[in-house]
C-alpha positions in Angstrom: -12.4 0.0 -28.1 -11.2 2.3 -25.3 -8.1 4.4 -26.3 -4.8 4.5 -24.4 -3.5 8.1 -24.7 0.1 8.8 -25.7 2.8 11.1 -24.4 3.7 14.2 -26.3 7.5 14.4 -26.6 9.6 16.4 -29.0 6.7 17.9 -30.8 4.7 14.7 -31.5 2.7 11.9 -29.8 4.6 8.8 -28.8 3.8 5.5 -27.2 5.3 5.2 -23.7 8.2 2.8 -22.9 6.4 1.8 -19.7 4.1 -1.2 -20.1 1.5 -0.5 -17.4 -1.7 1.5 -17.9 -4.2 3.2 -15.7 -7.9 3.5 -16.4 -9.5 6.9 -16.9 -12.9 7.0 -15.0 -15.7 9.3 -16.0 -16.6 10.9 -12.6 -20.2 11.5 -13.7 -20.8 7.9 -14.3 -18.1 5.9 -12.6 -17.4 4.1 -15.9 -14.0 3.6 -17.6 -13.6 5.8 -20.7 -10.0 5.3 -21.6 -6.6 4.8 -20.1 -3.1 6.4 -19.8 0.3 4.8 -19.9 2.4 4.6 -16.7 5.4 6.3 -18.2 8.8 5.2 -16.8 12.3 6.6 -16.5 13.0 6.0 -20.2 10.1 8.2 -21.1 11.3 10.9 -18.8 14.8 10.7 -20.2 13.3 11.2 -23.7 11.2 14.1 -22.6 14.0 15.9 -20.8 16.4 15.3 -23.7 13.8 16.9 -26.0 13.4 19.8 -23.6 17.1 20.3 -23.2 17.6 20.4 -27.0 14.7 22.8 -27.5 16.1 25.1 -24.8 19.2 25.8 -26.9 16.9 27.3 -29.5 14.1 28.8 -27.4 16.3 30.7 -25.0 17.9 32.5 -27.9 14.6 33.7 -29.4 13.9 37.4 -28.8 11.2 38.4 -26.4 9.1 39.6 -29.4 9.3 36.2 -30.9 8.2 34.5 -27.7 5.4 37.0 -27.4 4.2 36.3 -30.8 4.3 32.5 -30.3 2.2 32.8 -27.1 -0.3 35.1 -28.8 -0.7 32.5 -31.5 -1.1 29.7 -28.9 -3.8 31.8 -27.2 -5.6 32.4 -30.5 -5.5 28.7 -31.3 -6.9 27.9 -27.9 -9.7 30.5 -28.4 -10.5 29.0 -31.8 -10.7 25.5 -30.3 -12.5 26.5 -27.1 -15.4 24.1 -27.6 -13.0 21.2 -28.1 -11.1 22.1 -24.9 -14.4 22.4 -23.0 -15.5 19.0 -24.2 -12.3 17.3 -23.1 -12.3 19.2 -19.7 -15.9 18.2 -19.1 -15.2 14.6 -20.0 -12.3 14.3 -17.6 -13.8 16.2 -14.7 -17.5 16.0 -15.0 -17.9 19.8 -14.8 -21.0 21.5 -16.2 -20.3 21.7 -19.9 -22.4 24.8 -20.5 -20.2 27.1 -18.4 -16.7 25.8 -19.1 -15.8 28.1 -22.0 -16.6 31.3 -20.0 -15.5 30.0 -16.6 -12.2 28.4 -17.5 -11.2 28.4 -21.2 -11.5 32.1 -21.7 -9.5 32.6 -18.5 -6.7 30.4 -19.8 -6.6 32.4 -23.1 -6.3 35.6 -21.1 -3.5 34.2 -19.0 -1.6 33.2 -22.1 -2.0 36.7 -23.5 -0.9 38.3 -20.3 2.3 36.3 -20.2 2.8 37.0 -23.9 3.1 40.6 -22.8 5.3 39.7 -19.9 7.8 38.1 -22.3 8.9 41.6 -23.3 9.7 42.8 -19.8 12.8 40.7 -19.0 14.4 43.6 -17.2 17.4 44.1 -14.9 18.5 47.2 -13.0 20.0 50.0 -15.0 23.7 49.9 -15.7 25.9 51.9 -13.4 29.4 52.4 -12.0 29.3 50.9 -8.5 33.1 50.3 -8.5 35.5 52.9 -9.8 36.6 52.0 -13.4 33.9 49.3 -13.8 30.3 49.2 -15.2 27.8 46.7 -13.8 24.4 45.6 -15.1 22.0 42.9 -14.3 20.6 40.3 -16.7 17.4 38.4 -16.2 17.7 35.0 -17.9 15.6 31.9 -18.3 16.4 29.2 -15.7 16.6 26.3 -18.2 14.5 23.1 -18.3 11.5 23.1 -15.9 9.7 20.1 -14.5 6.1 20.7 -13.7 3.2 18.7 -12.2 -0.4 19.9 -12.4 -3.6 18.8 -10.5 -6.9 17.4 -11.5 -9.2 20.1 -10.2 -8.5 22.7 -13.0 -6.5 20.7 -15.5 -6.2 23.3 -18.3 -6.0 26.4 -16.1 -3.3 24.9 -14.0 -1.3 23.8 -17.0 -1.5 27.3 -18.4 -0.5 28.8 -15.1 2.6 26.7 -15.1 3.7 26.7 -18.8 2.8 30.3 -19.8 5.3 32.1 -17.5 8.0 29.5 -18.1 7.8 29.7 -21.8 7.5 33.5 -21.8 10.8 33.7 -19.9 12.6 31.4 -22.4 12.5 28.1 -20.5 11.3 24.7 -21.8 9.1 22.3 -19.9 8.4 18.7 -19.1 4.9 18.5 -17.5 3.0 15.6 -16.0 -0.7 16.3 -15.7 -2.8 14.5 -13.1 -3.4 10.9 -14.0 -7.2 11.3 -14.1 -7.4 14.5 -16.2 -4.8 14.5 -19.0 -6.9 15.2 -22.2 -7.0 19.0 -22.3 -3.3 19.2 -21.5 -2.4 17.0 -24.4 -4.4 19.2 -26.7 -2.5 22.2 -25.3 0.8 20.4 -26.0 -0.3 19.8 -29.6 -1.0 23.5 -30.1 2.2 24.6 -28.5 4.2 22.4 -30.8 2.7 24.1 -33.8 4.2 27.5 -32.7 7.4 26.6 -30.9 10.6 24.5 -31.5 9.9 20.8 -31.1 10.3 19.8 -27.5 9.6 23.2 -26.0 6.6 21.6 -24.1 6.6 17.9 -23.4 3.7 16.1 -21.7 4.4 12.8 -19.9 1.5 10.7 -18.6 1.6 8.6 -15.5 0.8 8.3 -11.8 2.6 9.2 -8.6 5.8 7.2 -9.4 6.1 9.0 -12.8 5.8 12.3 -11.0 8.5 11.4 -8.5 10.8 10.4 -11.3 10.1 13.7 -13.1 11.1 15.7 -9.9 14.2 13.6 -9.1 15.6 13.7 -12.7 19.0 15.4 -12.9 18.1 17.6 -16.0 15.5 20.2 -14.7 16.9 23.2 -12.8 13.5 23.9 -11.3 10.4 22.0 -10.4 6.9 23.5 -9.9 3.8 21.8 -8.8 0.3 22.5 -7.7 -0.9 19.8 -5.4 -1.4 18.7 -1.8 0.7 19.5 1.1 1.9 15.9 1.2 3.0 16.1 -2.4 4.7 19.5 -1.9 6.7 18.2 1.0 7.8 15.2 -1.1 8.8 17.4 -4.0 10.8 19.8 -1.7 12.6 16.9 -0.1 13.5 15.3 -3.5 14.5 18.6 -5.1 16.8 19.4 -2.1 19.0 16.4 -3.1 20.5 18.4 -6.0 19.4 21.9 -5.0 16.7 22.4 -7.6 14.6 25.5 -7.3 11.1 24.7 -6.1 7.8 26.4 -6.7 4.9 25.1 -4.6 1.2 26.0 -4.8 -0.4 23.7 -2.2 -3.6 23.4 -0.1 -5.8 25.9 1.5 -8.4 26.3 4.2 -9.8 29.8 3.5 -11.9 31.6 6.1 -14.6 34.1 5.3 -14.8 36.4 8.2 -18.3 38.1 8.4 -18.9 41.0 10.7 -22.3 42.2 12.0 -22.2 45.3 9.8 -21.7 43.3 6.6 -24.3 43.1 3.9 -25.4 39.7 4.9 -27.3 38.7 1.7 -24.3 39.7 -0.4 -22.0 37.8 1.9 -24.3 34.7 1.7 -24.4 34.8 -2.1 -20.6 35.3 -2.4 -19.7 32.6 0.1 -22.0 30.0 -1.3 -20.6 30.5 -4.8 -17.0 30.4 -3.4 -17.6 27.4 -1.3 -19.3 25.1 -3.8 -17.9 26.1 -7.2 -16.2 23.1 -8.7 -17.6 21.0 -5.9 -15.4 22.8 -3.4 -12.4 21.3 -5.1 -10.4 24.5 -5.1 -7.6 25.5 -2.7 -9.0 29.0 -2.4 -12.6 27.9 -1.8 -14.4 29.5 1.1 -14.4 26.6 3.5 -14.7 28.2 6.9 -17.3 30.9 7.8 -16.4 32.9 10.9 -19.4 35.1 11.8 -20.1 37.5 14.6 -22.5 35.9 17.1 -25.1 38.6 16.8 -25.8 37.7 13.2 -24.8 34.0 13.3 -28.3 32.5 13.0 -29.4 35.0 10.4 -26.4 34.3 8.2 -26.7 30.5 8.6 -30.3 30.7 7.4 -29.3 32.8 4.4 -26.4 30.4 3.5 -28.8 27.4 3.7 -31.4 29.1 1.6 -28.9 30.2 -1.0 -27.4 26.8 -1.2 -30.7 25.0 -1.7 -31.7 27.4 -4.5 -28.4 28.1 -6.3 -25.9 25.3 -5.6 -27.4 22.3 -7.3 -25.1 19.5 -8.3 -25.6 17.2 -11.3 -24.2 15.8 -14.5 -22.2 17.8 -17.0 -25.1 18.1 -19.5 -27.9 18.8 -17.1 -29.5 22.2 -17.1 -29.2 24.5 -14.0 -26.3 22.7 -12.5 -23.8 24.8 -10.5 -21.2 22.1 -9.9 -20.5 18.6 -11.0 -19.2 15.4 -9.3 -16.2 15.0 -7.1 -13.2 13.8 -9.1 -13.0 10.2 -8.1 -14.3 7.5 -5.8 -11.4 8.2 -3.5 -12.4 11.9 -3.3 -16.0 11.0 -2.6 -14.9 8.7 0.2 -12.7 11.4 1.7 -15.6 13.9 1.8 -17.9 11.4 3.2 -15.4 10.5 5.9 -15.2 14.1 7.1 -19.0 14.1 7.4 -19.1 10.7 9.2 -16.5 11.9 11.7 -18.2 15.1 12.6 -18.3 15.6 16.4 -21.5 15.5 18.4 -21.6 19.2 18.8 -21.7 19.8 15.0 -25.1 20.4 13.3 -25.6 19.5 9.6 -27.8 22.4 8.4 -28.1 21.0 4.8 -26.6 18.2 2.7 -24.3 15.7 4.2 -24.9 12.8 1.8 -23.9 11.3 -1.5 -26.3 12.2 -4.2 -27.5 9.2 -6.3 -25.7 5.9 -6.8 -24.0 6.6 -10.1 -21.0 8.8 -10.3 -19.3 10.7 -7.5 -21.9 13.4 -6.6 -22.1 14.8 -3.1 -24.7 17.3 -1.8 -23.6 20.8 -0.9 -23.1 20.6 2.9 -23.2 23.3 5.6 -22.2 22.4 9.2 -22.7 24.8 12.1 -21.6 24.5 15.7 -18.0 23.9 14.8 -15.0 24.4 17.1 -11.5 25.5 16.2 -9.8 22.2 16.9 -12.4 20.1 15.0 -10.9 18.1 12.1 -13.2 19.6 9.5 -12.0 23.1 10.6 -8.3 22.3 10.6 -7.9 19.9 7.7 -8.5 20.5 4.0 -11.6 18.6 2.8 -11.4 19.6 -0.9 -15.1 19.0 -1.3 -18.5 20.8 -0.9 -18.4 21.1 2.8 -18.7 24.5 4.5 -18.2 24.9 8.3 -19.6 27.8 10.4 -18.1 29.1 13.7 -19.1 32.2 15.7 -16.9 34.8 17.3 -17.4 37.8 19.7 -14.5 40.1 19.1 -12.2 41.2 16.3 -9.2 39.6 18.0 -11.0 36.3 18.4 -12.0 36.3 14.7 -8.4 37.0 13.7 -7.0 34.3 15.9 -9.5 31.8 14.5 -8.9 32.8 10.9 -5.1 32.4 11.3 -5.3 29.4 13.5 -4.8 26.7 10.8 -1.6 25.5 9.1 -2.7 26.8 5.6 -2.3 30.4 4.5 -3.4 30.7 0.9 -6.6 32.8 0.8 -9.1 34.5 3.0 -11.9 37.1 2.8 -13.4 39.7 5.2 -16.9 41.0 4.9 -17.5 44.4 6.6 -18.5 48.0 5.8 -16.0 49.4 8.3 -13.1 50.6 6.2 -10.7 50.7 9.1 -11.5 47.2 10.1 -11.1 46.0 6.5 -7.6 47.6 6.4 -6.6 46.0 9.7 -7.7 42.6 8.7 -6.1 42.7 5.2 -2.9 43.5 7.1 -3.2 41.0 9.8 -4.8 38.0 8.0 -1.8 35.6 7.4 -2.8 34.6 3.9 -1.3 35.2 0.4 -4.6 36.6 -1.0 -7.2 38.5 0.9 -10.5 39.7 -0.5 -12.8 42.3 0.9 -16.6 41.8 0.4 -15.9 39.2 -2.2 -14.2 35.8 -2.4 -12.4 33.9 -5.2 -12.2 36.3 -8.2 -8.8 36.0 -10.1 -7.2 38.2 -12.6 -4.1 37.4 -14.7 -2.4 40.6 -13.5 -2.4 39.9 -9.8 -0.3 37.2 -8.0 -1.6 34.0 -6.5 0.2 32.0 -3.9 0.4 31.4 -0.1 2.4 31.1 3.0 3.0 28.4 5.6 1.8 24.9 4.5 0.2 26.5 1.4 3.6 26.7 -0.2 5.7 29.4 -1.7 6.2 31.0 -5.1 3.6 33.0 -7.1 1.5 32.0 -10.0 0.0 34.7 -12.4 1.2 38.3 -12.6 4.7 39.7 -13.1 5.7 38.0 -9.9 4.9 34.7 -11.4 6.9 35.5 -14.4 9.9 36.6 -12.3 9.9 33.2 -10.5 10.9 31.6 -13.8 13.9 33.8 -14.3 17.4 33.9 -12.8 19.5 37.0 -12.1 23.1 37.4 -13.4 25.4 40.3 -12.5 27.8 41.3 -15.3 30.8 43.7 -14.5 33.0 45.1 -17.2 36.3 47.0 -16.6 36.3 50.3 -18.4 40.1 50.3 -19.2 
């Protein structure tokens, strides 16, 4: 019998009040392997009540106590890494052999980073800015936070959201993506063992549940990672009662390759950054912009590297670089972009669904693209890499910045001055030089324009979950 998962509210698993359910589909097979409840307003009321009650306790813990709790949560995740990897692979179809190193260990490190950040809730030094009065600044937790996470990195994104929030003294109600809830529920179970009941609550459901979570009157802030459409809906809803909003949205990352670049290194790095996780990554290298003098050579290298190193297959197959797309809808979306390619586009490799079972799509490279083409302007969120050529630095910069997204970019050159100019002038929140896609917990992640606002990771991500209070005391 297939299992219907439960919400995790107030420190324990609970059946939902909502009566509807939604099937969980294994993306590697297309078969149903469980279901989730479609939680309703009563479930959100219960979760927010639990979070509000927990906040009265958690906010008063010392930074050292919060640090210790997060360290213990990280240690527990490390001890259960194989279990997390099994759940993540089951929900997403990702290659099981690489999940611990690629994602679980990263999540452990991020928890440990924010455990350290818990002890740096600092304000400006006290001083007498008005005669006879002393002022100082307090950094405080915001309160109860509502959060929504996506399906492409279920555990990583949950950690990115809850770790800074809890480190700062907030409590959380989180809705994971409806198709990938299992690892987040295990995380909630672990968090409950080391924090007051209700510090982290996980409520399952689909779009309507997420909308109810955002519109609820209790949270003082809502944070999501998702699509531009979802971000706009959240910002609009949150504006009704002036909630803070933290948005990490889509991307359309260019990789700008100059004639002096180490082309083989560029090809290797771009292929990895384009097709990791089936291209379902907002920072994926999706647009190659290459100088015309080396265009043909780089395209050949990209195709060769893709055919030898970017194999797709099931989660337990050997030698697989990426797994299936997340759903039938995502498969249809990627296929639609390919089907609508203009006549001037040339498919260099790929372009087709792989097999009839599951949601696999071949790694695809398309050359001959123009700046106003749909696949250049719109986020595909799949294993599709476009190639354009340029003649001058100014043209390359205009093409790179000429999309509505502004999350990530890379520049490939051995000219130090050019690298400095492009890192300054590329209108993206993260710019890499001669690499693409590495992350560290210590550095911020977040974009501009339609890629949203707010930062994940780093001290900047921690600061986003705090509020600033000025305190003035008369000396007489």
